[in-house]
C-alpha positions, 0 to 999 in steps of 0.5 A, a space after each residue: 484898322 491897318 493890315 500887314 501888306 508885306 514883311 521886310 527883312 533889312 540886312 546890315 553889316 553887324 556893328 563891330 564885325 571884322 571887316 573882311 568876314 561876313 557878319 550880318 544883322 537883320 531887322 524883321 518888320 511888318 509893313 502895314 497898308 497905311 505905310 507904317 512899319 512894326 518891328 517884329 524881330 530885332 535879334 536876328 543875324 549871323 556871323 560867318 568865316 566866309 570872306 566878303 569876297 566870296 559873298 553874293 547878293 543872292 546868298 545874303 538875301 536868302 540867308 536873311 529870309 532864313 534867319 528871321 524864320 520859321 525856325 527849324 524843329 527842335 527836340 520832339 517838334 515836327 517841321 509842321 509843328 515848328 512852322 505853326 509855332 513860329 507863326 503863332 509867335 509872329 501873330 502874338 507879336 503883331 497883336 501886341 501892336 494892335 494888329 489882328 491877323 490869323 497865323 494861317 494868313 501870315 505865310 502868304 504875306 510877301 517877304 522882301 529883303 532890303 540890303 543896306 548901303 554897308 552891305 551893297 558897298 562891300 559886295 560892290 568893292 568885292 567885285 571892283 577888286 576882282 576886275 
């Protein structure tokens, strides 16, 4: 049986976004040790009034990790409760794909961020324009 070897968040410029403002969609996948990938979350991302000229690769990568979770606590939920609920949710999604794992194991799995060419081009053009 395949196992999750890493999580990958792929960040792309949000379709239909204003060209001068940071707007990113993020696809969160589980990469399996057999080379296959499973979509975990496909509804994440953010919009900002920040111009691309002020954005950095590190900032995009950090925010991409943040928006896929774990989420902040809400209501009477504690921070620990929010993290536990998030990993239980992720484990349930993986189980729907036939992957057996424990929610306690999931936080230790490496999480990489991949920037699509559309973002790289905006970051590169920003630096080219300032030179």
